[in-house]
N, C-alpha and C positions, 0 to 999 in steps of 0.2 A: 504491499502501500505504499498512500504520497509520504516517504519522512517526518514533513510537514505538520500531519494535521497533527498529534498529537498539542505541538506549539497555536498551531489558531485557536485547534478547541481552548487549551489556556486563557490564551489574550483573550477569547469572545469569554469565558467563565469570569474573569478578572474586571473587564472591563465595565463588565452587568454591576459583581459586588461593589465599584470604584465609590455607588452612589450610599453607598453606608459610613462612608468615612470624609467628615469635614476636612476645608479646606487645608491642608500643612499637618496633617493627621499621618501617624507611622501607618504602615501595608504589614502583613506579618511581615518574619523572616524568611529567606526562602527555604529552609528549613523543615519551616512548619509549612510551606506550600507545597512543599515537596513530601512530605507526609497526606497535610490532608486532604490534598486532590491524584496519589497516586504515581506522578511523574517524577523522571529522576529531575536530577540537579541542571542536569544542561538544558530542558527544556523547560525552567524556571528561568534560568537566564535569560535563554532566549527570548520567554513571553517576555519580562520583566526590560530587557533592550526594548520591545517594540512597543510597548505603551508610551517609554521614554521615547520613541520614537516620536507618535503619535501628541507627542507636550499632555498625555494625561497625569502620570505621574513623574519624580525626579530624585531621579540616584547620589544619594552621597555617602560615596565611599567611606564605609567606616562607622555611619550614623545610621544608614537605612534607606526604605525607597518609600516618600510619604507622596500623599498627593499635588497634585500641580492646581496653579492658579485657574480658576476660567479661563479658557480662549477670547478673547474677542470676538464679535460677533465677523464672519466670513467676508471682505466687502464684496459688492456686487461684483457680474463679471463684466468683461468688458467684452466691444466689438469690435470681433477677430475678423468679422467677415471681406476687409480687405486683404489679409491673406491670397482669399483666393483668388485675387487677379494678381496680385504679386508673383505666386508662385506658378501660378503656369503662361507665364510673360515671357517662358522661355523659346529662344529664339531655334528652328527649325532648320535643318540640314539642310531643307534646300526653299526656293520660295513654295513650290508646290506640297512639301511634304511637312507632316504636324511636328513637332518637336519628340526623336524618341526615346531620351534619357529616360526612365521609371522608375522611381525607388518602394520597394514595393518588398517590405521583408515578412510576410503574411506567410510564407510555404518555410523560413524561417523558424515562426512565435510557433508554429505551430507544435516543433519541438522542445523548444524549450521553456514553455507554459508550464506549472504543474501541475499534474492530473491533481480535479481536487478529493478532499478528502475521503476514502476508503473507497479513489479508481484504481484501481492496479494500471502500473503505468509497461502499458506492450507499444508505449510509441516517444520512449527517449531515449538517444542518444551516448548520455551519457553513464559511467556504475554509477554502480547503487550504492551510498558504503559502508554496506556490506564489504564490499569486494575492492573502495582503493585502501590503500597503502599508508590510510591516514596516521600510525603512531610513526614507519616511515615519515609522512611529512614532517610530522611536526617535528622531528628531531632534525630532519636535515636542517628547519626554520629556523630552528633552536640555534644553533653549531653557524650556521649561517649571521645570525646575528650579529657572532663573537666575531665574524675575522675580522682581518683591522681592517678599514676603509669599507664595510658594507653597502653603509648609506652612499658613500660619493659618489658622483659620476662615472659610467662605463663607459666606456670607448662608442661609439654611434653602429657599430659593425654587431658589438657581441663583444662579452671579457672573452680574449683570449682561448681560455682552455674550454671556453663552453664550446668553443665554436669549433676547437679540433676533438673533442667529444664525440660531434656529431657528424664531424666527417669521417671519425672511422667508424659510428654507428649505421652508416648510410655507405660505404662503400670498403669498410674494414678496414682493418692495419697494413700499410704499404699498398692500399688502394691510390687510385685519381685522383680521388679529391685529396683537398689538403683545405687547413682553416682558412688559409686567403681566399679558397671561395665557398664560404659560409655566411651567413647572416642570420644572424636570432632575431626575431621577430613576434611579438606580442599573439601567440595562436597561430594556427593553420588558416584561422579565414581573414588574419589582417592580410597573412603569409600570399592568399590568394587576391584578393583585393590588390593588394600591391602591386604584384604581376599584370593581371589586366591591363590595371592604367596606364601601368609601367613597357610595355612591347605591346601596344593596340589602341591605333586613335579613332577616337570616338564616328561613332559610324561604321565602323569597322565588322568585318566577318569575323566571329570565334566558334572553331568549331567545338564541340564539346559532344558527350555522350550519351545517346539513349535510350535509357533514363538516365538522368545525373541525379548527380543532389544540389536540393534545389538554394541551395545559400553560393553555391558557381554562379546559376543563372539571375539570381539576384543582386549578385556581385555586377554580373557582364549586362544588364541594364540601368542600371545604377549608375553604370561608367558611358553611358549611352553606344555601347555595342548589341551587335547581333547576333546572338545566339544561334547554327546551322545544326541540326543534328545528327549524329552518328549512331545509327542504329550498333545496339551490344548484343550477343547473342553468348550461347553458353561458357564459351572461350576468350571473350572479352571483346574488343570493337571491331569492329571488320573492318578488313586490308581496303579491302576492293570498294566501298564507299565511303572511308576514309579518302583515297586518292582522288577516286570522284569528285568527292566535295571540295576535295584544297583547289583540285581544274578548275570548278566550279567560280565558282567565292572569290576564288583567286588569298584567303582567308594568311594569314601568318600565324596562326593560333593555335593551337587545337590543344583543350583541357581532356586532361580521364586521369583515371584510376585503375592502373592495372591489380592492384593485386585488391581481393576480399572488397570486390564492388560495390559499390554502396545508390543501389540498392539489392543490386540482385547477387550478389556475391560474388559474382563471375571472376576469375584469375587469365589474366590474359595471355595464351600460351606461349613456350620456347619458339617455335614457327612465328605467331604473329609479332611475335618480341622483334626480331629484327627486319620483319617488314615494314613494322611498325615504323623504327625508326631509317627505313632505305628512304618511303618514300616523303616521312618528310625532308631529308637532305635534300631532297631530291627535286623538294618545292619548298625549300628555303624559307622552311615553317620554322618555328621554336614546337614545343612538347612538354608543356608543362606538366606533372606527372606529379601525382595526387598521392601520397603515400600514409596517409593517415589511419595507416590500418593494422600499418607492418609489424607491428608490437602486440598482437590482438590475434597471435598466431594459437590454436587449438592444439590442446596437448596429444592429443592421436595425430596430427598434420607431420608430413613431409618438413621438409626444412624448402622455404618456396626458396624462390628463383631471384638473384639480387635486385636491386632496382635499377630500371633503366638509364638513371645518373652515373651506378655505379664503373660504365667503361663509356664512360662519351666523353672522347677528346676534344672535339668538333665547338662542343658549348649547345648543343642542339638542344639537350634537357636541363629546361629548372624544375628541381627538383622545391618539395615540403613535408617534412618530416617534422608533424604534431609529436608532444606527449600531450595532453591536451585527456585525449580518449581513451589512454594506458593508465592516467594516476586519479585526476582531480578535473572538474570542472575550472578549477579556479586556475590551476599548474598553466596559465595561460604564456606557453614558449611554445616555437617552431621555431625550422632551421630553413630559411630559402637559402637555395642553393645556384648559383650560376658561373659563367666563364664568361671573360672580353668584358665588351660594353654591353653588355648586357645586363653583368652585375654593377658596374656601377650606375648604371641605371635604373636600376630594383636599389643602389646604395643610396641614392640620393631621394627617390622618391619617399624612406620609409622616413631619414631624416626630414625629409618638409612636411608629411607627415604627424608623425610623434616624438622625434630627437630621438630618442632610445630607449631600449626597454627599461626598468627598474634594475636596479644593480640589486637588489634583495632579491627577487624573486632567480635573477640569473645565479648567487651564489648558492641560496636555495635546492635550483635547481641541480646544479654543480656536487653539490652535496648530498642531494640523493640518490641520484644515476654511478657515483662514487662510493655509493656501499652498498654490501653483498647485504642492502636490505630489498636490493631492486633486482635484482637477479631473483627472487625467492620468493617478490611478488607476483613477477613477473612467470616464474611456474606454476606458481597458486592458482592466476588468474586465468591462466592457459586447460589447465584443469578443470577452472569453473564456469570458465565457457563452455568446451566439449558439453557437459553435465546439465548446462544450461537449455542447450542447444537438442543435444536429443530426448530432453524434457519436451522441447517445445515438440519436437516432428513427432515423437512416439505420440504427443494429444493428438496431436491434428490427422495423423494418420488415422485415430482409431477415433475420434469427433465426425469429422469431413473425409470421408472415404472418398468419396465424389469430387474436390477438389482435383483440379488439373496438378499433373505432377509437379512435385517441390523440389526444387533446388536445395537441396540439398551444404547448406557451407561449409569449408574445412578452416576458413578462418573469419574473423567480424563479429558484429552481436546484431542483425538483422537475420531473418528470414521473409525470402520476396514473395508474396501468393500472387496470383492470375483468379479471381474469383469468375464462378461457374457466367458464362453467355450471358448477356440478358440483364446479369446482375449492377443493379445501381448501389457506384459506392462508395459513393457521400447518407445514401440514407442508412444503408449497413456501421457505417463506422459510425452516426450518430448514434442505432440501436447500441452498438456496443457500449456509447458514452453509458448510456441510460441503464447499458447493460448492468453498468460499475466497470469498465473495460477500454482504457484509451487505448487506438492502434492508432497510427495514419496512412491517410487518404493517397493513392498511386498517383493521382493527377497533378500534384505540383511536381514533380517530378519528371517531369516529360516536357521538353521544351517545347511540342511541339502537342497535337492533337493525342490523349494516348489512345492505343490503341484495343486496347478493354479496358475490365475494373480490376485494378488492384489495391491491398493493400503490403505493408510490411511494419511486423510485426519482430520488436526490441526486444533479447532477450536478455540486459541488463539494467535497466533499472528498476526489476522485483525487487523486491527483497527476498525469496526466496525461489528453489525450485519449487514448491509447494506451492506458492505463489502464482509462480507462471505456467503449472497446471491447470489453477484452477481462473486465469487468463482467458488463455486457447479454449478453457470449458464455456464461457461466458465468451467468448470469442463466435465458437460455433451455435453458440442461441441464438444472436443476432445473425445472423447470417441465416441463419432457418426460417427465424417471422420475417426479413426482409424481404 
């Protein structure tokens, strides 16, 4: 279930109880609240913090928590209608063409919004707290805070030690990448946005897999680019259609996820890897390799092929490697690798956008990946992902035998389902939510019209394997009722 539901319930309860206290009176201690409401001290602490943020209580360290003075009445709302004109007055690309830049985060927000309390999460893309290396993260953050100069200004490219670690992590020791080829960014989304805006001009075509990650489509459209779909099958992107699309559009940018593709789970075959790079080289196009799931290998999976960037002396591949999916949604650290003039352009764009990534976060990341706890976490996570995947697939086969063949992923964190012909996927997703489980609608993953009804089931946001099984059963009931 939603891990914040207990905090939400306690906040609601305490908000109602505040009427019993006059202004300035002290509330019960944290220990009393813990015992009275049968919750953990962490839940009490977060609930009090929420009430402080609302201005309902005041926390005085060493003294306690007190009811705050009543807030003044909110001022009347202003007239914001003028913004409709200001925001729609963007010049078009041509006199006869409407503006093409759109900023729409709806496809991303769907998976970022926490489900309501008591709803099983088969929607989100981040590890449940029970799968995160919380102790290792806390210890790394504490050690990082004690490092000399931890709060100083880092190099704009990132800490040299962290850049060197990423270079080894991507290309191996003695590989083609060095620390000088790596830039540190504030997460994978930041890296993708920087790349799209740096390497393609507004109005240009950019080739993307179909289906693909909705956040990528949002980035492209916000930058004024034109996403062109290139279909994916069980072996990854189809090289014949990629070549045709490059020739037809003149695009100089192709963005792909060769390993554990989101949402299909496909892995680019060995034959297609070489063919893809040959096609891109002939077209003079960059290949942006979003390697977001490299460390989400299941324990029963053979060692995957190395990244495309691992053997790319000509700078065709721009590589993105994030640690967020593997560790915590708040570890917003990623590596962006490139060579030649492209690297300098990416560096300049990062500096313009954000100067640099906060040094304490970089130091904490170094402490984390340099500790034995990191390799232990990856082994434990691989076993948990395998167990969760099997629980979802087994329940799907039992509860929904009429579904078209389901691709069994060997890495990543989700299962991609094609629903029976004629199913209204939107109604199914809504019915599932009413039935107590959140799943992801497939339509936003397609750059153009969806070829059929799809949903994505994530198996990392739920609290346990038992909860996953219950969630799939609820989804099956919703599908049957649609």
